C-alpha positions, 0 to 999 in steps of 0.5 A, spaced: 636 722 190 641 726 188 640 731 181 646 727 178 643 720 179 642 717 172 635 718 169 634 710 168 636 708 175 631 714 177 626 711 173 627 704 175 626 706 182 620 710 181 617 704 178 618 699 183 615 704 188 609 706 184 602 704 186 597 702 181 590 702 182 586 697 178 580 702 177 584 708 176 591 707 173 596 713 174 596 718 168 601 717 163 606 722 161 602 724 155 596 725 159 599 730 164 603 734 159 597 734 154 592 737 159 597 743 161 599 744 154 591 744 152 589 749 157 595 754 156 593 753 148 586 755 150 588 761 155 592 764 149 586 763 144 581 766 148 585 772 150 589 773 144 584 772 138 578 777 137 572 772 139 573 768 133 576 762 136 570 757 137 571 754 144 567 748 142 566 742 147 572 737 146 571 729 144 572 724 150 580 723 150 586 725 153 584 731 158 577 727 160 581 721 161 586 725 166 580 728 169 578 721 171 584 718 173 585 724 178 579 723 181 582 718 186 588 722 187 589 727 193 586 734 194 593 737 192 593 734 185 585 735 184 586 743 186 592 743 181 588 741 176 583 746 177 588 751 177 590 750 170 583 750 168 582 757 170 582 759 163 577 764 160 577 771 156 578 777 160 574 783 159 580 788 160 585 788 154 591 789 158 589 783 162 588 779 156 595 781 153 598 778 160 594 772 160 596 770 153 603 772 155 603 767 161 600 762 157 605 762 152 611 762 157 608 756 160 608 752 154 615 754 152 617 752 159 614 745 158 616 744 151 623 745 153 623 741 160 619 735 157 622 735 150 624 728 149 616 726 149 615 730 143 619 731 136 624 735 139 625 739 132 617 741 132 618 743 139 624 747 138 621 751 132 614 752 136 618 755 142 621 760 137 615 762 134 612 763 141 618 767 143 617 771 137 610 773 139 611 774 146 616 779 144 611 782 140 606 783 145 611 785 150 612 791 147 605 793 149 606 790 156 612 795 157 608 801 155 603 799 160 608 799 165 611 805 163 604 809 164 603 806 171 610 808 173 609 815 170 602 816 173 603 813 180 610 815 181 611 821 177 607 826 182 612 825 187 617 829 183 614 832 177 608 837 176 602 835 173 604 838 166 610 834 166 606 828 168 601 829 162 607 830 157 610 824 159 604 820 159 602 823 152 609 820 149 607 813 152 600 814 149 602 816 142 607 810 142 602 805 145 598 807 138 604 805 134 605 799 138 597 797 137 597 798 130 603 793 129 600 788 133 594 788 129 598 787 123 602 781 126 595 778 128 592 778 121 599 776 118 601 769 116 606 768 121 601 769 127 596 765 123 601 759 123 602 760 130 594 759 131 594 752 127 600 750 132 596 752 138 590 748 136 594 742 135 596 743 142 589 743 144 587 737 140 593 733 142 600 733 139 603 727 137 607 724 143 613 719 143 612 712 145 615 713 152 610 718 153 605 712 155 609 711 161 606 713 168 607 720 169 610 719 176 616 715 173 617 720 167 616 727 168 620 728 175 626 726 172 626 730 166 625 736 170 632 735 172 635 739 166 631 745 168 634 744 175 641 744 173 640 750 168 638 754 174 643 752 178 648 754 173 646 761 172 645 762 179 652 760 180 653 766 175 649 771 178 652 770 185 659 771 182 656 777 178 649 780 180 649 784 174 642 785 170 644 781 165 645 775 169 639 776 174 635 776 167 638 769 165 636 767 172 629 769 172 628 765 165 631 759 168 626 760 174 620 760 169 622 753 166 623 750 173 616 753 176 612 751 170 615 744 170 614 743 177 607 746 177 606 740 171 609 735 175 605 737 181 599 734 178 602 727 180 608 729 185 604 733 190 606 738 195 613 738 194 613 740 187 608 745 188 612 748 194 618 748 189 614 752 184 611 757 189 618 758 191 621 759 184 615 763 182 616 768 188 623 769 186 621 770 179 616 775 181 622 779 184 626 779 179 621 781 174 620 787 178 627 788 177 627 787 170 621 792 169 624 798 173 631 797 169 627 797 163 623 804 165 630 807 167 633 805 160 626 808 156 627 814 160 634 815 159 633 814 151 627 819 152 631 824 155 636 824 149 631 824 144 627 830 147 631 835 150 625 838 153 623 832 157 630 831 159 629 834 166 623 831 168 625 824 165 632 824 169 628 826 176 623 820 175 629 816 173 632 817 180 626 815 183 627 808 179 634 807 181 632 807 188 626 802 186 631 798 183 636 798 189 630 796 193 628 790 189 635 787 189 635 786 196 633 779 198 634 775 192 639 771 194 635 769 200 629 767 196 634 763 191 636 759 197 629 758 199 628 755 192 634 751 193 632 748 199 625 746 197 628 743 191 632 739 195 627 737 200 623 734 195 628 730 192 630 727 198 
């Protein structure tokens, strides 16, 4: 199948070859997507809230039905389902922020890739709110990253007093950001987001088409994520600027999380595609982090002349790190493309 094959023809061909087990019928698209959205919503609620979320047992329904129908599927499908259920509240506050952000990214990607199964206006609005709150939490994560960079790499070019002064600036800004996040968490906008996440957990209203078998519907819908990735990859190859590589990273997230969802019914080829996308996403994420640290250090040098020399010396190290991280991204992109084409046939 080519990526340009009409979706109705592809769905028809999948229906023709699909095997239905009378005792354990194939899960519907809504069952699979609800499971992924529910598990991600649970991860977010447990890690972003201060223990007020009641992790109560759910009544029998979509998630349990999917568990049942997955029971006779191959081991790859069962293990993927178990991985998506690996939720829980983390002990470390930094890890809780990380888990919350990953959960929001997974939800956003799935709402985008499989948007035709839900009210598109609702999905677009929720994605925007998740993007807003992800940016709020991202401020904390950025400063955690800076503290790691200064603490780990600073001693290579700075004396202990300079490292301590830079860390003191980061800690002071951490306090500001933490206060801002605390305010947002108690605000109306954040409370409304909690309501939407609870809706994902309980089960959003799906369109009639979502009752079709997941194996017929979900893989076809993922083609948009592939076409979007292919477009930004073309730009990045022509001009591998930080901006274009960041856009490539965003589209890789959509393909990765979408492929992880499809792997529940498609198996190893989808899982391998997701893994390849995750690897390149991680590399470009490291590049994004280094680029951010350089921009922060340069801004600090301009704002505080007494720290300019120390900031500039550390910036040189980070520029070298950026060059190292950039190496090999084209090769890993080819691996993503190879995995996708091997899957699609």
